[in-house]
Structures are given as C-alpha cells and as structure tokens.
C-alpha positions as CSV (number, residue, x, y, z in Angstrom):
1,M,92.8,107.2,125.5
2,K,96.5,108.0,125.0
3,H,98.9,108.2,127.9
4,P,102.0,110.2,127.1
5,F,105.1,108.5,128.3
6,P,107.1,110.8,130.6
7,R,110.3,111.9,129.0
8,A,112.2,111.8,132.3
9,L,111.1,108.2,132.9
10,L,112.2,107.3,129.3
11,L,115.7,108.8,129.8
12,A,116.1,107.0,133.1
13,L,115.2,103.7,131.5
14,V,117.8,104.2,128.7
15,L,120.5,105.2,131.2
16,A,119.8,102.2,133.3
17,S,119.8,99.7,130.4
18,P,123.3,99.3,128.8
19,G,122.0,96.6,126.5
20,L,119.5,99.0,125.1
21,M,122.2,101.6,124.4
22,A,124.3,99.0,122.6
23,Q,121.4,98.5,120.1
24,V,121.4,102.2,119.1
25,P,123.8,102.9,116.2
26,A,126.6,105.3,116.8
27,A,126.4,107.4,113.6
28,A,129.5,109.4,114.4
29,E,131.7,106.3,114.5
30,A,130.3,104.5,111.5
31,A,132.8,104.0,108.6
32,P,131.7,104.2,105.0
33,I,131.0,100.8,103.5
34,V,132.5,101.8,100.1
35,E,135.4,104.2,99.6
36,L,134.7,106.4,96.5
37,P,137.1,108.9,94.9
38,D,136.6,112.5,95.8
39,F,137.8,114.9,93.0
40,T,137.0,118.2,94.7
41,R,140.7,119.1,95.4
42,L,141.6,118.1,91.8
43,V,138.9,120.3,90.3
44,E,139.8,123.2,92.6
45,A,143.4,123.0,91.5
46,T,142.8,122.6,87.7
47,G,139.5,124.3,87.1
48,P,140.8,127.9,86.8
49,A,142.9,127.0,83.8
50,V,139.9,125.6,81.8
51,V,138.2,128.0,79.5
52,N,135.1,128.4,77.4
53,I,135.5,129.2,73.8
54,E,133.1,131.0,71.5
55,A,133.9,131.0,67.8
56,T,132.0,133.2,65.5
57,S,132.0,133.0,61.7
58,G,130.1,134.6,58.8
59,G,129.9,138.0,60.5
60,G,129.9,139.6,64.0
61,R,128.6,138.0,67.1
62,E,125.3,139.8,66.9
63,Q,124.7,139.4,63.1
64,A,125.7,135.7,62.9
65,A,123.0,133.6,61.3
66,P,122.4,130.0,62.2
67,R,124.5,127.7,59.9
68,Q,123.0,124.9,58.0
69,G,124.4,121.5,57.1
70,A,127.0,119.3,58.7
71,E,130.6,119.7,59.8
72,E,131.4,116.0,59.2
73,P,131.3,114.3,55.9
74,P,128.0,112.6,55.0
75,M,127.6,109.1,56.4
76,P,125.6,106.2,54.9
77,E,122.0,106.0,56.1
78,D,122.5,102.3,57.1
79,M,125.3,103.2,59.5
80,P,123.5,103.6,62.8
81,E,126.5,104.7,64.8
82,F,129.4,107.0,63.8
83,F,131.8,109.5,65.2
84,R,130.6,113.0,65.6
85,R,132.6,116.0,66.4
86,F,130.6,117.9,69.0
87,F,130.1,121.5,69.8
88,G,127.3,124.1,69.4
89,Q,124.9,126.3,71.2
90,P,122.4,124.9,73.8
91,G,119.3,123.7,71.9
92,M,121.1,123.5,68.6
93,P,121.1,120.2,66.6
94,D,124.0,117.9,67.1
95,R,125.3,118.6,63.6
96,A,127.6,121.6,63.7
97,P,126.3,124.7,61.9
98,R,128.3,126.2,59.0
99,R,127.6,129.8,59.8
100,G,127.0,131.5,63.2
101,T,128.4,130.9,66.7
102,S,129.8,127.6,68.1
103,Q,130.9,126.9,71.6
104,G,133.6,124.6,72.9
105,S,136.2,124.3,75.6
106,G,140.0,124.7,75.9
107,F,142.7,125.0,78.5
108,I,145.7,127.3,79.2
109,I,149.1,125.7,78.8
110,S,151.3,128.8,79.5
111,S,150.9,131.8,81.8
112,D,151.5,134.2,78.9
113,G,148.3,133.1,77.2
114,Y,148.7,130.1,75.0
115,V,145.4,128.0,74.9
116,L,144.8,124.6,73.4
117,T,141.6,123.5,71.9
118,N,140.3,121.5,68.9
119,H,140.7,122.5,65.3
120,H,137.0,121.8,64.6
121,V,136.0,124.2,67.4
122,V,137.6,127.2,65.7
123,D,137.7,126.1,62.1
124,G,136.6,128.9,59.8
125,A,136.0,131.4,62.7
126,D,136.3,135.1,62.1
127,E,136.4,135.9,65.8
128,I,137.3,133.8,68.8
129,I,136.4,134.8,72.3
130,V,137.8,133.0,75.4
131,R,136.0,133.2,78.7
132,L,138.1,132.6,81.8
133,S,136.9,131.0,85.0
134,D,136.5,134.5,86.6
135,R,134.0,135.3,83.8
136,S,136.4,137.8,82.1
137,E,136.4,137.6,78.3
138,L,139.5,138.0,76.0
139,K,139.8,138.0,72.3
140,A,142.1,135.2,71.0
141,E,144.4,135.1,68.0
142,L,144.6,131.8,66.1
143,V,148.3,130.9,66.0
144,G,147.6,127.8,63.9
145,S,145.7,124.6,63.7
146,D,146.1,121.1,62.4
147,P,143.1,119.3,61.0
148,L,144.8,115.9,60.9
149,S,145.3,115.9,64.7
150,D,142.3,118.2,65.4
151,V,144.5,120.5,67.4
152,A,144.4,124.3,67.4
153,L,146.6,126.8,69.3
154,L,145.3,130.1,70.4
155,K,147.1,133.1,72.0
156,L,145.6,135.6,74.5
157,D,147.1,139.0,75.2
158,A,147.5,138.3,79.0
159,K,150.0,137.4,81.6
160,G,150.0,135.5,84.9
161,L,147.3,133.1,83.9
162,P,146.7,129.8,85.7
163,V,148.0,126.8,83.7
164,L,147.6,123.1,83.5
165,K,150.5,120.7,83.9
166,I,151.2,118.5,80.9
167,G,151.1,114.7,81.7
168,D,152.3,111.6,79.9
169,S,149.5,109.8,78.0
170,R,151.9,107.1,77.0
171,R,151.6,105.7,80.6
172,L,147.8,105.5,80.5
173,K,146.3,102.1,81.1
174,S,142.8,100.7,80.9
175,G,141.0,101.1,84.2
176,Q,142.7,104.3,85.4
177,W,140.5,107.2,86.6
178,V,140.3,110.2,84.4
179,L,138.4,113.5,84.6
180,A,137.0,115.9,82.1
181,I,136.2,119.6,82.6
182,G,134.4,121.5,79.9
183,S,131.2,123.4,78.8
184,P,128.7,120.8,77.5
185,F,125.7,122.6,76.0
186,G,127.1,125.9,77.4
187,F,127.2,124.7,81.1
188,E,130.6,126.1,81.9
189,H,133.1,124.2,84.1
190,S,131.0,121.0,84.2
191,V,133.0,118.1,85.7
192,T,132.6,114.4,84.7
193,A,134.7,111.4,85.6
194,G,135.3,107.9,84.4
195,V,138.0,105.4,83.5
196,V,140.2,104.8,80.5
197,S,138.5,102.2,78.4
198,G,141.3,101.6,75.9
199,V,144.3,103.3,74.2
200,G,145.5,103.4,70.6
201,R,141.9,103.5,69.2
202,R,141.3,104.4,65.5
203,S,138.8,106.9,64.3
204,L,136.2,106.2,61.6
205,D,137.2,109.6,60.1
206,P,140.0,108.7,57.6
207,S,141.6,112.2,58.1
208,Q,142.3,111.3,61.7
209,Q,144.4,108.2,61.0
210,Y,147.5,109.8,62.6
211,V,145.9,110.0,66.1
212,P,145.9,106.9,68.4
213,F,142.9,108.0,70.4
214,I,142.3,107.4,74.1
215,Q,138.9,105.8,74.7
216,T,137.1,106.6,78.0
217,D,133.6,106.3,79.5
218,V,133.8,109.9,80.7
219,A,130.5,111.7,79.9
220,I,131.3,114.0,77.0
221,N,128.8,116.0,75.0
222,R,128.6,119.0,72.6
223,G,130.7,121.8,74.1
224,N,133.2,119.5,75.7
225,S,135.3,119.6,72.6
226,G,138.8,120.9,73.2
227,G,138.6,120.5,77.0
228,P,141.2,118.7,79.0
229,L,141.2,115.0,80.0
230,L,143.0,114.9,83.4
231,N,144.6,112.1,85.4
232,T,144.3,111.9,89.2
233,R,147.5,114.0,89.6
234,G,145.7,116.9,87.8
235,E,147.9,116.5,84.7
236,V,146.5,116.8,81.2
237,V,146.7,113.5,79.3
238,G,144.4,114.3,76.4
239,I,142.1,116.7,74.6
240,N,138.4,115.6,74.4
241,S,137.5,115.4,70.8
242,Q,135.0,112.8,69.7
243,I,132.1,110.6,70.8
244,F,130.7,107.4,69.3
245,S,126.9,107.8,69.2
246,N,123.8,107.0,67.2
247,S,121.9,110.0,68.8
248,G,124.5,112.7,68.9
249,G,124.7,112.5,72.7
250,Y,126.8,110.7,75.2
251,M,126.5,106.9,75.1
252,G,129.5,105.8,77.2
253,V,132.2,105.9,74.5
254,S,134.3,109.0,74.2
255,F,137.6,109.7,72.6
256,A,140.5,112.1,73.4
257,I,143.6,113.1,71.6
258,P,146.8,112.0,73.5
259,I,148.6,115.0,74.9
260,E,151.9,113.8,73.3
261,V,150.3,114.1,69.8
262,A,148.8,117.5,70.7
263,M,152.1,118.9,72.1
264,N,154.0,117.8,69.1
265,A,151.6,119.8,67.0
266,V,151.9,122.8,69.4
267,R,155.7,122.9,69.1
268,Q,155.4,123.1,65.3
269,L,152.5,125.5,65.3
270,R,154.5,127.9,67.5
271,E,157.6,127.7,65.3
272,T,156.1,127.6,61.8
273,G,152.4,127.9,62.1
274,R,151.8,124.5,60.5
275,V,152.4,120.8,61.2
276,E,154.6,118.5,59.1
277,R,154.6,114.7,59.2
278,G,156.7,111.9,57.9
279,Q,155.2,109.7,55.2
280,L,156.0,106.2,53.9
281,G,154.0,106.3,50.8
282,V,152.0,103.1,51.1
283,R,148.4,102.0,51.3
284,I,147.8,99.4,53.9
285,R,145.1,97.2,55.4
286,D,144.7,94.6,58.1
287,V,146.0,91.1,57.5
288,E,143.3,88.6,56.5
289,R,143.2,85.5,58.6
290,A,142.7,83.3,55.5
291,R,146.1,84.4,54.2
292,L,148.2,83.7,57.3
293,A,149.9,80.6,55.9
294,E,150.7,82.3,52.6
295,L,152.2,85.3,54.4
296,G,154.2,83.2,56.8
297,L,152.3,84.5,59.9
298,D,150.8,82.6,62.8
299,R,148.3,85.3,63.7
300,P,146.7,88.3,62.0
301,V,149.1,91.0,63.0
302,G,150.9,93.7,61.1
303,A,149.9,96.0,58.2
304,F,149.5,94.4,54.8
305,V,151.0,96.6,52.1
306,E,148.5,96.8,49.3
307,Q,150.1,99.7,47.3
308,V,153.4,101.5,47.2
309,D,153.7,105.0,45.6
310,N,156.3,105.2,42.9
311,G,159.4,107.1,44.1
312,S,158.1,107.2,47.7
313,A,160.2,106.6,50.8
314,A,158.8,103.1,51.0
315,A,159.7,102.4,47.3
316,K,163.2,103.7,47.8
317,A,163.7,101.5,50.9
318,G,162.6,98.4,49.0
319,I,159.1,97.9,50.5
320,R,156.9,96.0,48.1
321,P,153.2,95.3,47.7
322,G,152.4,92.1,49.5
323,D,154.9,92.8,52.3
324,V,153.5,92.8,55.9
325,I,155.0,95.5,58.1
326,T,155.3,93.9,61.5
327,R,157.6,96.5,63.3
328,F,158.4,100.1,62.9
329,N,161.4,101.7,64.7
330,G,161.4,98.8,67.2
331,R,157.7,99.0,68.0
332,D,155.3,96.2,67.1
333,V,152.7,97.0,64.5
334,L,149.6,95.1,65.7
335,G,147.3,96.2,62.9
336,S,147.0,98.7,60.0
337,A,145.7,101.3,62.4
338,S,148.9,101.2,64.5
339,L,151.3,102.3,61.7
340,P,150.1,105.8,60.6
341,P,150.5,107.3,64.1
342,M,154.0,105.9,64.4
343,V,155.0,107.3,61.0
344,G,153.2,110.6,61.4
345,A,154.9,111.3,64.8
346,L,158.3,111.5,63.0
347,P,159.4,114.6,60.9
348,P,160.2,114.4,57.2
349,G,163.8,113.3,56.7
350,A,163.8,111.0,59.7
351,R,165.3,107.6,59.3
352,A,163.4,104.6,60.7
353,T,163.9,100.8,60.6
354,V,161.0,98.8,59.2
355,T,160.6,95.0,59.6
356,V,158.6,93.3,56.9
357,M,157.5,89.7,56.4
358,R,158.1,88.7,52.7
359,D,157.9,85.1,51.4
360,G,157.5,83.9,55.0
361,K,160.8,85.5,56.1
362,P,161.5,88.7,58.1
363,R,163.5,91.4,56.5
364,E,164.8,94.6,58.1
365,L,164.8,97.8,55.9
366,V,165.9,101.3,56.6
367,V,163.6,104.1,55.3
368,T,164.1,107.9,55.1
369,L,160.6,109.4,55.5
370,S,159.3,112.0,53.0
371,A,156.9,114.8,53.8
372,L,153.2,114.1,54.0
373,D,151.4,115.7,51.1
374,M,148.4,117.4,52.6
375,A,146.8,117.9,49.2
376,A,147.1,114.2,48.2
377,S,144.0,112.2,48.1
378,G,143.0,108.7,47.1
379,A,142.4,107.9,43.4
380,A,139.0,108.8,42.2
381,P,136.8,105.9,41.3
382,A,136.6,105.2,37.6
383,P,133.7,106.8,35.8
384,E,130.8,104.5,34.9
385,S,129.0,106.8,32.5
386,A,130.1,104.8,29.4
387,P,128.3,101.5,28.9
388,A,130.3,98.3,29.5
389,V,131.7,96.6,26.4
390,P,131.3,92.8,26.3
391,A,134.5,91.4,27.7
392,A,137.1,90.2,25.3
393,N,138.4,87.8,28.0
394,P,137.1,86.7,31.4
395,I,139.0,89.4,33.2
396,G,137.7,92.2,31.1
397,L,141.0,93.7,30.0
398,E,142.7,94.0,26.7
399,V,146.5,94.1,26.9
400,E,149.6,94.5,24.7
401,A,153.3,94.2,25.0
402,L,155.4,97.0,26.5
403,D,158.0,98.6,24.3
404,A,161.5,99.5,25.7
405,A,160.6,103.2,26.1
406,A,157.5,102.4,28.1
407,R,159.3,99.9,30.3
408,S,162.0,102.5,31.0
409,A,159.4,105.2,31.8
410,M,157.7,102.9,34.3
411,G,160.9,101.7,35.9
412,L,160.5,98.2,34.7
413,S,163.1,95.7,33.3
414,A,162.7,93.4,30.4
415,G,160.2,90.7,30.9
416,E,158.0,92.6,33.4
417,G,154.4,93.3,32.8
418,V,151.9,94.0,30.0
419,L,150.2,97.3,29.1
420,V,146.4,97.6,29.5
421,S,145.2,99.1,26.2
422,R,141.4,98.8,26.9
423,V,139.1,98.1,29.8
424,T,136.1,96.1,28.6
425,G,134.7,94.7,31.8
426,L,132.5,96.7,34.2
427,A,134.0,95.0,37.3
428,A,137.5,95.9,36.2
429,R,136.5,99.5,35.5
430,R,134.8,99.8,38.9
431,A,138.0,98.5,40.5
432,G,139.8,101.5,39.0
433,L,141.7,99.9,36.2
434,S,142.3,102.1,33.1
435,P,144.3,102.2,29.9
436,G,147.9,102.8,30.6
437,D,148.1,100.6,33.6
438,V,150.7,97.8,33.6
439,V,149.7,94.4,35.0
440,L,152.7,92.8,36.7
441,R,151.0,89.8,38.3
442,V,147.7,87.9,38.1
443,D,147.0,86.3,41.5
444,R,150.4,84.8,42.3
445,R,151.6,84.4,38.8
446,D,154.2,86.9,37.3
447,I,153.2,88.4,33.9
448,G,156.0,89.2,31.4
449,S,154.1,88.9,28.1
450,V,150.7,88.8,26.5
451,A,150.9,85.0,26.4
452,D,151.5,84.9,30.1
453,F,148.5,87.1,30.7
454,Q,146.2,85.0,28.5
455,A,147.4,81.8,30.2
456,A,146.8,83.2,33.7
457,T,143.3,84.4,32.9
458,R,142.1,81.7,30.5
459,D,140.4,79.5,33.2
460,L,138.8,82.3,35.2
461,K,135.0,82.5,35.3
462,A,132.2,84.6,36.7
463,G,132.2,84.6,40.5
464,D,136.0,84.2,40.8
465,E,137.9,86.8,42.7
466,V,141.0,88.0,40.9
467,R,143.9,90.0,42.3
468,L,146.2,91.9,40.1
469,L,149.5,93.6,40.9
470,V,149.3,96.8,38.9
471,R,151.7,99.7,38.3
472,N,150.7,103.1,37.0
473,A,152.3,106.6,36.9
474,R,151.6,107.1,40.6
475,S,152.0,103.8,42.4
476,T,152.3,100.0,42.4
477,G,149.7,98.0,44.2
478,F,147.0,95.3,44.3
479,V,143.6,95.6,42.6
480,S,141.1,93.0,43.5
481,F,137.6,92.4,42.1
482,E,135.0,89.7,41.5
483,L,134.5,88.6,37.9
484,R,131.0,89.0,36.5
C-alpha cells in the first residue's frame, strides 16, 4: 500500500537542510560549457540583400521544356570526383539542363539595383526574374557576364534596395568563419556556416584558370550558385560557385570566387559590357622534382615555361621555353596555377616585372602584357586516320635543311634548326608534330643541321622519352613523347 508523502512536510525538510539544497543544480546560474558562434544578427543584417534568381531559356516561363544534357564538358568515366557547377529546380538531376528554368542565388551590390551572380546561372537565359526577400519579383536586365571568372552583372529597375558591403578576400586565412546565404534546391534564404579551408585553389575546369578560388567547408548545393560568402563582419568576400563531389551534392569541399576578382569584372562590365585580361602568351606546367638540379632550384616551385607564342608579350620580353617563372610583379609564383590569376588581374598594356630562373641563375625581365584572345584555343591533336609509316629513324621524323627564306620567316638565324618534312612515327604524330615544324633542340642538344639531328637521335631506342624544342608558325615550345 502506497503512502503519499505530504508536500508540506517535504518542503519543510528541504528548507531545513542546506546541504540538500546545495546538491540541487541552479539552472539559471549555469554557464555554457562551450561558447559557439551565433550568426543571427549577421543574417538579420545581410539577408535582405540576398536574392533568388530564376533564369528561363528556350521560351516563356510556362512553356519552358526540361533541358537535356550537361552544362559542364564531359568528364572521363574513371574520374570519380570532379567539379560541378550547381543550380536547378528541386528534384532535377544535378546536371544542369540546357532548356527550361534554372534557379540560383545572387546579392545586391548597389541601392539602385545592381545584382551579382554567376555567369553559369544566367548563361543563355531569355528572361531573368529576381525575387527579393520580401517576395516581390522584378525582371532583371543582363548588363554583361564573364565566363572566365563565372561572374554576371544584372540590373533591376528599382531604388532604395538593401545592399551588401564588399569585403577584402585578400585578407582571408584558413580557419576563419564564413557564412553562405542562398537558395539550395529552391529553399530560399537558407543559411550555412563553416570555415575557410584554403585560398588560391585551382579549378579542374581549364576555363577557370584565372580565378584563385576560396575553398570552404560551408554546405553548398544546387541553387546556392551566385550567392554571397560572408565574413563575420557581414562583408561579402566571395561568390559561391563550385563544389567538389562524386554525387553532385555537398561533400565538405566548396569553392567561391574571391570578391576582388568579381569586382574587377563588375567594373569592366559596367563600363564596356565585357572583361579584358592581360596575357603573357606562354604555356606552363608545374616544375618536376626530378629536374630541380638541372633547373637550378632547391624545391619544386615556380611555373615551368613549356611553350612561348611567337610575337607574344613573353617572346618580346625575352622569356624562353625552359625558363622557370618564380616571381611576377614582386609576388612569388609557387606553382603553375598561381601565375594565370596574377597575369589576368592586370589589363592589356600593363607593364610587369617577371623573374625567371635560366641556366641556374635568376633573371629579371620587363613584360608589357597583350590582350587575352578569348577565341584562342589549344592546338588540336594531330589526326590519326592515316596509318603510321615505318620510321625512317628512331624518332620517327624526316628532316631537311632550312633555306635562308624559311629561316627569316621563322625568325631564326643561321645555324638554327632543321625543318620537319615528314612525320613517320605514330608517337611523334600523336605528340602533335607535323611537316613545317622546325626542330631547334633534341633533349639538351642544339640542332643546327641535318647531321646534328641524326647524331642526336642515332642512339635513341624504343622506350626512351625524347624532348624536342620545336618552333612553328604559332609558338616555340617543348614536345615530349615516348619512342615506340
């Protein structure tokens, strides 16, 4: 049988027992064990300037048909992870459609209606609708966009709009808190937070080589494209643009365009509607550790110059194939990915100092940048439709002496190079060699005559890797391939 304990007696016992009271936790006085950041004030201050963007192509908003295919170039099947540009309708595949409606994010940078977003969000759109935080919708005009930086500038017919303050992404350091606001999968004004994982990252997309990306672990998904990356002062430091994923969804690695890169594009888009960049006219790659002693380096830093375009800014400044660019305008070049953003940030006609290592010694050159040719593309691979001819020599090339007219046309002096008259080897053909090329060097041996070429190639055999210095009508650079 239960005997209820009188409440009055229980209260009397508690009041009469100070020791018992000491054992009861005082919840109101307890301090938190861990202090965590609270972003509510930051979101309240910045959220109104973040917008949702709906871009429609291939017809009106009602008639748009789902687009098929992929926005990004096809990737090899054996590459499990790759960069994806992300935006789309909820429930749509992670590959961006080619026709229909896509969704992304953006933010207002001026009270009179200028909005920043990604180029890939609005690329090819016939109509762009911007939805503000108060749910009002405005039709946007595309002022201009830049595919190389993935930045687009829109204009709304409005005044007195809330704006975001522009920060300084050059001061970002790994470990700093950052915040993203956007519309992943159409969930407008979603907030995610994380830290800066790294700066100056390169993209796997070769068209994005001029952007030193900010890497973060902020959760970013489709629909976040074009939204702001904010620091703890509520300043924009980047535009969320890419993720690294093998599923199309967030996996802890996200990338943002530094706001300095974006604002440089904005200034030019507002003035001329397009973006111009400086260009050196070189093809570069990372320095190989095995060649450090040969190059006069103690560690694999800098950008190895593999090819120099004829008549380019680099050629006029005296930069040669085989040089290693270690500094550009006073800034260290740590690897080949570091150089394009430095060069691309300067306008055509700008003068810059370039430090190169040549023959183990540093040299300082002054270059006047030319304009980047947007239509220029890498040389197409040599066709392989014709069957290979049995090689006349181990290297698979037939050469002949250059006459005076040919030397003059190629900008060569007496005793420089031999002319390729026929490509007989499949490996040489696959490497891109063709009749009309001029071989200036075989490995480290200068070639000035047919006899020099025969002597330099006589002892080569299948399995050897050969490196030629070759000049053609477009450029001078190294061509390497394995003999078969």
